[in-house]
C-alpha positions as CSV (number, residue, x, y, z in Angstrom):
1,M,-22.0,59.7,-15.1
2,K,-18.7,61.1,-15.1
3,S,-15.3,59.6,-15.3
4,I,-12.2,60.6,-13.6
5,A,-10.7,61.9,-17.1
6,D,-13.7,64.3,-17.1
7,L,-12.4,65.9,-13.7
8,G,-9.4,67.4,-15.6
9,D,-6.2,67.8,-14.5
10,L,-5.9,66.9,-10.7
11,R,-2.5,67.3,-9.9
12,G,-1.9,68.7,-6.5
13,Q,-5.5,68.4,-6.3
14,R,-7.4,66.8,-3.0
15,V,-9.2,63.7,-4.2
16,L,-11.8,62.3,-1.8
17,V,-12.7,58.9,-2.7
18,R,-15.2,56.7,-1.6
19,C,-14.2,53.0,-1.2
20,D,-15.9,50.2,-0.2
21,L,-13.4,48.8,2.2
22,N,-15.9,46.8,4.5
23,V,-14.0,43.7,4.7
24,P,-14.2,40.4,6.9
25,L,-12.5,40.1,10.0
26,D,-11.3,37.7,12.1
27,G,-10.0,39.9,15.3
28,T,-7.3,42.6,13.2
29,T,-6.7,40.1,10.5
30,I,-8.8,40.3,7.1
31,T,-9.6,37.1,6.0
32,D,-10.9,38.1,2.6
33,D,-9.1,41.3,1.0
34,G,-10.7,41.6,-2.6
35,R,-13.0,44.5,-2.2
36,I,-9.5,46.4,-1.3
37,R,-7.9,45.0,-3.9
38,A,-10.7,46.3,-6.3
39,S,-10.0,50.1,-4.8
40,V,-6.6,49.7,-6.3
41,P,-6.9,51.2,-9.8
42,T,-8.6,53.5,-9.0
43,L,-6.5,55.3,-6.2
44,T,-3.4,54.4,-8.5
45,T,-4.9,55.7,-11.3
46,L,-5.5,59.0,-9.3
47,R,-1.7,58.7,-7.0
48,D,-0.4,58.8,-10.7
49,A,-2.2,61.8,-11.9
50,G,-0.6,63.9,-8.9
51,A,-3.4,63.7,-7.0
52,K,-3.4,63.8,-3.1
53,V,-6.1,61.2,-2.1
54,V,-7.6,60.7,0.6
55,V,-9.5,57.9,1.1
56,L,-13.0,57.5,2.9
57,A,-14.9,54.4,4.0
58,H,-16.7,52.5,6.2
59,L,-16.1,49.0,8.8
60,G,-18.9,47.0,10.3
61,R,-21.9,49.1,12.1
62,P,-20.5,51.3,14.5
63,K,-23.7,52.9,14.5
64,G,-22.3,56.3,15.0
65,E,-20.3,55.9,17.8
66,V,-16.4,55.5,18.1
67,N,-15.6,51.7,18.7
68,P,-11.9,50.4,18.3
69,K,-13.6,46.9,17.1
70,Y,-14.8,48.6,13.6
71,S,-11.0,50.5,13.3
72,L,-10.3,50.9,9.9
73,A,-6.3,50.3,10.3
74,P,-6.2,46.9,9.4
75,A,-7.5,48.0,5.7
76,A,-5.3,51.0,5.3
77,A,-2.4,48.8,6.3
78,R,-3.6,46.5,4.2
79,L,-4.0,49.1,1.1
80,G,-0.5,50.4,1.7
81,E,1.2,46.8,1.0
82,L,-1.4,46.7,-1.9
83,L,0.0,50.3,-2.9
84,G,3.5,49.5,-2.2
85,S,3.7,52.9,0.4
86,E,2.3,53.8,3.3
87,V,-1.6,54.8,3.6
88,R,-1.3,57.1,6.7
89,L,-4.9,56.7,9.0
90,A,-6.0,59.8,10.6
91,T,-7.4,58.8,14.4
92,D,-10.7,60.4,13.4
93,V,-13.1,61.2,10.6
94,V,-13.7,65.0,10.3
95,G,-11.7,65.9,13.1
96,E,-8.1,67.6,14.0
97,S,-6.5,64.3,12.6
98,A,-7.8,64.1,9.7
99,R,-7.4,67.7,8.9
100,T,-3.5,67.5,9.8
101,T,-3.6,64.5,7.5
102,V,-5.0,65.4,4.7
103,A,-3.0,68.6,4.5
104,A,0.4,66.7,5.6
105,L,0.1,65.3,2.1
106,A,2.1,65.7,-0.8
107,D,1.1,65.0,-4.5
108,G,0.7,61.4,-5.9
109,E,0.2,60.1,-2.1
110,V,-2.7,58.8,-0.3
111,A,-4.0,58.8,2.9
112,M,-7.6,57.4,4.9
113,L,-9.5,59.1,7.3
114,E,-11.2,56.8,10.8
115,N,-14.2,54.8,9.9
116,V,-17.1,57.1,8.3
117,R,-19.5,55.3,10.6
118,Y,-18.0,56.8,13.4
119,E,-20.2,59.5,13.0
120,P,-23.9,59.7,13.7
121,G,-24.5,61.8,10.5
122,E,-23.0,59.4,8.0
123,E,-26.1,57.4,8.2
124,S,-28.7,59.8,9.4
125,K,-31.8,59.7,7.9
126,D,-32.6,63.5,8.9
127,E,-30.8,65.3,5.5
128,A,-29.9,68.2,7.3
129,V,-27.7,66.2,9.7
130,R,-26.2,64.3,7.1
131,G,-25.8,67.7,5.4
132,A,-23.3,68.7,7.6
133,L,-21.3,66.2,8.0
134,A,-21.3,66.4,4.2
135,D,-20.1,69.8,4.4
136,R,-17.7,69.2,6.8
137,Y,-15.9,66.1,4.6
138,A,-16.1,68.7,1.4
139,E,-14.0,71.2,3.3
140,L,-11.1,68.2,3.2
141,G,-11.2,68.3,-0.4
142,D,-11.6,69.2,-4.0
143,V,-13.0,66.6,-5.9
144,F,-15.3,63.5,-5.0
145,V,-15.0,60.1,-6.8
146,S,-17.5,58.1,-6.0
147,D,-15.9,54.4,-5.9
148,G,-17.6,52.1,-3.3
149,F,-19.9,50.6,-5.3
150,G,-20.8,47.9,-2.5
151,V,-22.7,51.3,-0.8
152,V,-24.3,53.1,-3.7
153,H,-28.1,52.1,-2.7
154,R,-27.5,54.0,0.4
155,K,-28.3,57.3,1.1
156,Q,-25.4,58.1,3.3
157,A,-23.3,61.5,4.0
158,S,-20.2,60.2,2.5
159,V,-21.8,57.9,-0.6
160,Y,-24.9,60.7,-1.6
161,D,-24.4,64.5,0.2
162,L,-20.7,64.6,-0.7
163,A,-21.3,64.2,-4.4
164,S,-23.5,67.7,-4.8
165,R,-20.6,69.6,-2.6
166,L,-17.9,69.1,-5.1
167,P,-17.0,68.2,-8.4
168,S,-17.9,64.4,-8.4
169,A,-17.1,61.6,-11.1
170,A,-17.5,57.6,-10.9
171,G,-14.1,55.8,-10.1
172,G,-12.9,52.7,-12.1
173,L,-14.2,50.4,-10.4
174,V,-18.0,51.9,-9.7
175,E,-18.1,52.4,-13.4
176,A,-17.0,48.7,-14.2
177,E,-19.9,47.6,-12.1
178,V,-22.8,49.7,-13.5
179,T,-21.7,48.3,-17.1
180,V,-22.1,44.8,-16.2
181,L,-25.2,45.0,-14.7
182,Q,-26.2,47.0,-17.5
183,R,-25.4,43.6,-20.0
184,L,-27.3,41.9,-17.1
185,T,-30.8,43.8,-17.9
186,E,-30.4,45.4,-20.8
187,E,-30.9,42.6,-23.7
188,P,-28.7,40.0,-22.1
189,Q,-27.6,37.3,-24.1
190,R,-29.4,34.1,-23.9
191,P,-30.0,31.9,-22.0
192,Y,-29.9,34.0,-18.8
193,V,-29.7,32.3,-16.0
194,V,-29.6,33.8,-12.4
195,V,-28.9,31.5,-9.5
196,L,-29.8,32.6,-6.1
197,G,-28.8,31.0,-2.3
198,G,-28.2,32.4,0.9
199,A,-30.7,32.2,3.7
200,K,-33.7,34.4,3.8
201,V,-36.2,34.6,0.4
202,S,-37.7,37.8,2.3
203,D,-34.5,39.3,1.0
204,K,-34.8,38.6,-2.3
205,L,-38.6,39.4,-2.8
206,A,-38.2,42.2,-5.0
207,V,-35.0,40.9,-7.2
208,I,-37.2,37.8,-8.0
209,A,-40.3,39.4,-9.1
210,N,-38.3,41.5,-11.8
211,L,-35.9,38.6,-12.7
212,L,-38.8,36.5,-13.5
213,K,-39.0,38.9,-16.2
214,T,-36.1,38.9,-18.0
215,A,-34.4,35.6,-17.3
216,D,-35.2,32.0,-18.8
217,T,-33.8,29.9,-15.5
218,L,-34.2,30.9,-11.9
219,V,-31.9,28.1,-10.1
220,V,-32.5,28.2,-6.2
221,G,-30.9,26.4,-3.3
222,G,-29.3,27.3,0.1
223,G,-31.7,28.7,2.7
224,M,-33.8,30.3,0.7
225,V,-35.2,27.0,-0.9
226,F,-36.9,25.2,2.1
227,T,-40.3,28.1,1.3
228,F,-40.2,27.1,-2.0
229,L,-40.6,23.2,-1.2
230,A,-42.9,23.7,1.7
231,A,-44.6,25.8,-0.7
232,Q,-45.1,22.7,-3.1
233,G,-46.2,20.8,0.0
234,H,-43.0,19.2,1.6
235,E,-42.0,18.5,4.9
236,V,-39.0,20.6,5.2
237,G,-38.0,19.1,8.8
238,K,-36.1,21.8,10.8
239,S,-34.8,23.1,7.8
240,L,-34.7,27.4,8.0
241,L,-38.7,28.3,6.8
242,E,-40.0,31.7,6.7
243,T,-43.8,30.9,6.7
244,D,-45.0,34.3,6.0
245,Q,-43.5,34.0,2.8
246,L,-45.5,31.2,1.8
247,D,-48.4,32.7,-0.3
248,V,-45.7,35.2,-2.1
249,V,-43.3,32.0,-3.4
250,K,-46.8,30.4,-4.4
251,G,-46.8,33.1,-6.9
252,Y,-43.8,33.1,-8.3
253,L,-44.5,29.3,-9.2
254,D,-47.4,29.9,-10.7
255,E,-46.1,32.6,-12.5
256,A,-43.1,31.2,-13.9
257,A,-45.3,28.3,-15.3
258,A,-47.8,30.6,-16.4
259,T,-44.8,32.5,-18.6
260,G,-42.4,29.5,-19.7
261,K,-39.8,30.7,-17.3
262,Q,-37.8,27.5,-15.4
263,I,-37.6,28.1,-11.6
264,L,-35.6,25.2,-10.8
265,L,-35.3,23.4,-7.4
266,P,-33.4,20.7,-6.1
267,T,-33.9,17.4,-6.2
268,D,-31.8,16.3,-3.3
269,I,-30.7,18.1,0.2
270,V,-27.8,17.4,2.3
271,V,-29.6,16.8,5.9
272,A,-27.7,16.7,9.3
273,P,-29.7,16.7,12.9
274,D,-27.9,20.0,14.3
275,F,-26.8,23.1,13.1
276,K,-22.8,22.2,13.4
277,A,-19.6,22.2,11.1
278,D,-19.2,17.8,12.6
279,A,-22.8,16.9,12.4
280,P,-23.1,13.7,10.5
281,P,-23.9,14.4,6.7
282,T,-27.2,12.4,5.0
283,V,-28.0,13.0,1.4
284,V,-32.3,12.6,0.9
285,A,-34.6,13.5,-1.3
286,A,-35.9,17.1,-1.5
287,D,-39.4,15.7,-0.8
288,A,-38.8,13.3,1.8
289,I,-36.5,15.5,4.1
290,P,-36.7,13.5,8.0
291,A,-38.7,16.0,10.9
292,D,-36.0,15.8,12.7
293,Q,-32.7,16.9,10.3
294,L,-32.4,20.5,8.5
295,G,-31.5,21.1,5.1
296,L,-27.4,22.6,5.1
297,D,-26.3,22.3,1.0
298,I,-27.9,20.9,-2.0
299,G,-27.4,17.5,-3.0
300,P,-24.9,15.8,-5.4
301,E,-27.5,14.8,-8.2
302,S,-28.8,18.7,-7.8
303,S,-25.5,20.3,-7.8
304,R,-25.3,18.1,-11.2
305,A,-28.6,19.4,-12.1
306,F,-27.6,22.8,-11.6
307,A,-24.3,22.8,-13.2
308,A,-25.5,21.3,-16.5
309,V,-28.3,23.9,-17.0
310,I,-25.7,26.5,-16.1
311,A,-23.4,25.2,-18.8
312,Q,-25.6,25.5,-21.2
313,A,-25.7,29.6,-20.6
314,R,-24.5,32.5,-22.2
315,T,-25.1,35.2,-19.1
316,V,-25.3,33.6,-15.2
317,F,-25.6,35.9,-12.1
318,W,-25.2,34.6,-9.2
319,N,-26.3,35.6,-5.6
320,G,-25.8,33.6,-2.6
321,P,-24.4,30.1,-1.9
322,M,-25.7,26.8,-2.3
323,G,-25.8,25.9,1.7
324,V,-23.0,26.7,4.6
325,A,-20.2,26.6,2.6
326,E,-17.7,27.4,5.3
327,W,-18.3,24.2,6.4
328,E,-16.7,21.4,4.4
329,A,-19.2,18.6,4.5
330,F,-21.9,21.2,3.2
331,A,-19.6,23.0,0.6
332,G,-20.2,20.8,-2.4
333,G,-23.6,22.5,-3.8
334,T,-21.7,26.3,-3.8
335,R,-18.3,24.6,-5.2
336,A,-20.5,22.5,-8.3
337,V,-21.9,25.9,-9.1
338,A,-18.8,28.1,-8.7
339,Q,-17.2,25.8,-11.3
340,A,-19.7,25.7,-13.4
341,L,-19.5,29.4,-13.5
342,T,-16.2,29.1,-14.7
343,E,-16.9,27.1,-17.7
344,V,-19.5,29.5,-19.2
345,H,-19.4,30.7,-22.7
346,G,-20.0,34.0,-21.7
347,L,-20.6,36.4,-18.9
348,S,-20.3,35.2,-15.8
349,V,-20.8,37.3,-13.1
350,V,-20.9,36.6,-9.6
351,G,-23.0,38.5,-7.1
352,G,-20.9,39.9,-4.3
353,G,-21.2,39.3,-0.5
354,D,-21.0,35.8,0.7
355,S,-20.6,34.9,-2.7
356,A,-18.0,36.1,-3.5
357,A,-16.6,35.6,-0.2
358,A,-17.3,31.6,-0.9
359,V,-15.7,31.7,-4.1
360,R,-12.3,32.9,-2.4
361,D,-12.7,30.3,0.4
362,L,-13.1,27.4,-1.6
363,G,-9.6,28.2,-3.8
364,F,-11.3,29.7,-6.9
365,A,-9.5,33.0,-8.4
366,D,-10.8,36.0,-9.2
367,D,-9.8,36.3,-13.1
368,A,-11.9,32.5,-13.3
369,F,-15.4,34.6,-13.5
370,G,-16.7,37.5,-16.0
371,H,-16.5,39.5,-12.8
372,I,-17.2,39.2,-9.3
373,S,-19.3,42.4,-7.7
374,T,-17.9,44.1,-5.0
375,G,-22.0,44.9,-4.1
376,G,-24.2,42.4,-3.0
377,G,-26.9,44.5,-1.9
378,A,-26.4,47.4,-4.3
379,S,-26.5,44.6,-7.4
380,L,-29.8,43.1,-6.3
381,E,-31.1,46.1,-6.2
382,Y,-29.7,47.2,-9.4
383,L,-31.3,43.9,-10.7
384,E,-34.8,45.1,-9.3
385,G,-35.4,48.1,-11.1
386,K,-34.2,50.2,-8.0
387,T,-32.6,54.3,-8.3
388,L,-29.6,54.0,-6.7
389,P,-29.0,57.0,-4.7
390,G,-24.9,57.1,-5.0
391,L,-25.5,56.3,-8.8
392,A,-28.3,59.0,-9.6
393,V,-26.3,62.0,-7.6
394,L,-23.6,61.2,-10.4
395,D,-26.3,62.1,-13.1
396,T,-27.7,64.9,-11.5
397,T,-24.5,66.3,-10.5
398,D,-24.5,69.9,-11.4
399,A,-22.3,70.5,-14.6
400,R,-20.9,73.9,-12.9
401,K,-19.1,72.0,-9.8
402,A,-17.4,70.1,-12.8
């Protein structure tokens, strides 16, 4: 992939930058600005180079329709605060406001277009439809920089198609993410421990299959663990269970046993009668979950065991909370795993998404970890061994354009 340095002199050039500013909101209040902060270094580099910087981004799922609920206004305001100068927000994506806003930019200034997912062509499966929108994006810029790692696994107009229409390069954030993921997949330092949580096994089937080949230990928590426990023949009560995945999970357990890999499951579970923040928690053995209870976190014994395995590792990748981490009574497992990652003597990677939000909500600083990814889904697909369209297009973009 080309880097920004390969694009030459950018002074006076209109640089379209695809960022991932898909931040969680409470109304119009940003509750975790990690992705916005992660975009600042690349934007600063471009601004310092004298470029006219135009940010393309999305927020939520407006499904091709204008919806004020998904306006990028909060993201533009926060980005302006972080950059120390106003970031003007166009009121449309490729319309009159976008053209006027871009035309008014001076060298070193930054503007933002409205939510690209307001445009139905952005996520279209029809290449011609996506391409037509990408052509309109390209009219607004001279150069394209891909810096939204959280969307590089998507074949979308502002991620994939635009890169083939302008001289293109990877931004610093994308380069950093790829470097870390290469360390996880190409001869990682061992022991290599992967910690997986979150709600569903089905969301992580392919990555589990691939990681069983590369990781030494797979640690499993979160809602997905109950399908593993059920596959071992245990009662899981009212806990989240994917019965259609039981045979697949049994296969994973058998494969791990046959190949000498370890799948570490919790030995105790924090249960409650209802899925409520104030439901009374009880710790029970993982093989003795009452029929009228549901698991909402790993227990203290399991937290200590997971932390001990992580402490011995030289490479750790973690994706998915161990429980309902936003509720204090059920956050203990996630907190224990996060703390253990901060003490790893090697590479510790928090795999974006809910995991990144959880560690910040629990009070951990970003620099306590080796790397906090901005792309949960993109990271997982990379670890699955998939080709990510937004990266592949940067490798294959015709050199004549640069």
